[in-house]
C-alpha positions in Angstrom: -35.7 3.9 18.1 -31.9 2.1 17.4 -32.2 -2.0 17.6 -28.9 -2.0 20.0 -31.1 0.3 22.6 -33.4 -3.3 22.4 -33.2 -5.5 25.6 -31.8 -8.8 24.7 -32.0 -12.3 25.8 -29.0 -14.6 25.7 -29.3 -18.1 25.8 -26.7 -20.3 25.7 -27.5 -24.7 25.6 -25.4 -27.5 24.2 -23.1 -25.4 22.5 -26.0 -23.1 20.9 -26.3 -19.1 21.5 -29.4 -18.1 21.4 -29.9 -13.9 21.1 -33.7 -12.7 21.4 -35.3 -9.2 20.6 -38.1 -8.2 21.9 -39.7 -5.7 19.6 -41.9 -3.6 21.6 -45.6 -3.8 19.6 -46.0 -0.3 18.5 -42.8 -0.9 16.1 -44.6 -3.0 14.1 -48.1 -1.4 13.5 -49.9 1.5 14.5 -53.8 1.3 16.0 -54.8 -0.4 13.0 -57.8 -2.2 11.4 -58.2 -4.3 8.2 -61.6 -4.2 6.6 -62.6 -6.9 3.8 -65.2 -4.7 2.0 -67.2 -6.3 -0.9 -69.8 -5.9 -3.4 -70.9 -7.4 -6.7 -69.2 -8.8 -9.2 -68.9 -7.1 -12.2 -70.9 -7.8 -15.8 -68.5 -10.2 -16.4 -68.4 -12.1 -13.1 -65.0 -10.7 -11.8 -65.2 -10.0 -8.1 -64.6 -6.1 -6.9 -63.6 -6.9 -3.0 -61.1 -4.4 -1.4 -58.7 -4.7 1.3 -58.9 -1.7 3.1 -56.3 -0.5 6.4 -58.0 1.7 8.5 -55.2 3.8 11.0 -56.7 5.7 13.8 -60.4 6.0 12.2 -58.9 6.8 9.1 -59.1 4.7 6.0 -55.0 5.3 4.5 -54.6 2.4 2.1 -56.6 -0.1 -0.4 -55.7 -3.3 -2.3 -58.2 -5.1 -4.4 -58.3 -8.3 -3.8 -59.0 -9.4 -7.6 -58.0 -13.3 -7.3 -55.4 -12.8 -5.2 -57.7 -13.3 -1.8 -55.6 -11.9 1.5 -52.0 -12.5 -0.7 -53.3 -9.2 -2.3 -51.8 -7.2 0.9 -48.2 -6.9 1.9 -46.8 -9.5 4.5 -47.0 -7.7 7.7 -50.8 -6.9 7.2 -52.0 -10.1 5.6 -52.8 -12.2 9.4 -54.9 -9.1 9.7 -56.3 -9.4 6.3 -56.9 -13.0 6.4 -59.1 -12.8 9.6 -60.7 -9.3 8.5 -64.3 -8.6 9.2 -66.5 -8.8 6.0 -68.7 -5.6 4.8 -70.9 -5.3 1.9 -70.5 -1.6 -0.2 -71.8 -0.2 -3.0 -69.8 -0.7 -6.3 -69.8 3.4 -6.2 -67.8 3.0 -3.0 -65.6 0.5 -4.0 -64.4 2.6 -7.0 -64.4 5.5 -5.2 -62.2 4.0 -2.5 -59.6 2.4 -5.3 -59.4 5.9 -7.0 -58.6 8.0 -4.0 -56.3 5.6 -1.3 -52.8 4.5 -2.7 -52.3 0.4 -3.2 -48.6 0.7 -2.0 -47.0 -2.6 -3.3 -45.1 -3.1 0.2 -45.9 -1.9 3.7 -43.5 0.5 4.4 -44.5 3.0 1.4 -48.3 2.5 3.5 -48.4 6.5 4.8 -47.5 6.6 8.3 -45.4 3.1 8.4 -42.2 4.2 6.2 -40.7 3.5 10.1 -41.0 -0.1 9.1 -38.1 0.4 6.1 -35.4 -0.4 8.4 -36.7 -3.4 10.0 -38.2 -5.5 7.0 
């Protein structure tokens, strides 16, 4: 989808021109959800909590919360992480998710979200 093909609205008031472009919701996110998965702290007292991005009922990315809270998640997913449902998991599942899933720094590096590179 090209930006020049999106519907624009132009409003002029008191010498200002406001140009608005409405982006389709599917452009930003697919059918996605973020879960906040938590287990017991490690033996040194460090938290073991994850944010997991689920896309079409499949886990696609994970971010270790550490001491960053929901800020560990890339910006476009941050609001969803803030409102994520918290679920308890085992320490074993915590380690498996960190080992098996990517933890990209940018939203467009998440598998299935490469199309965001042109818009962010």
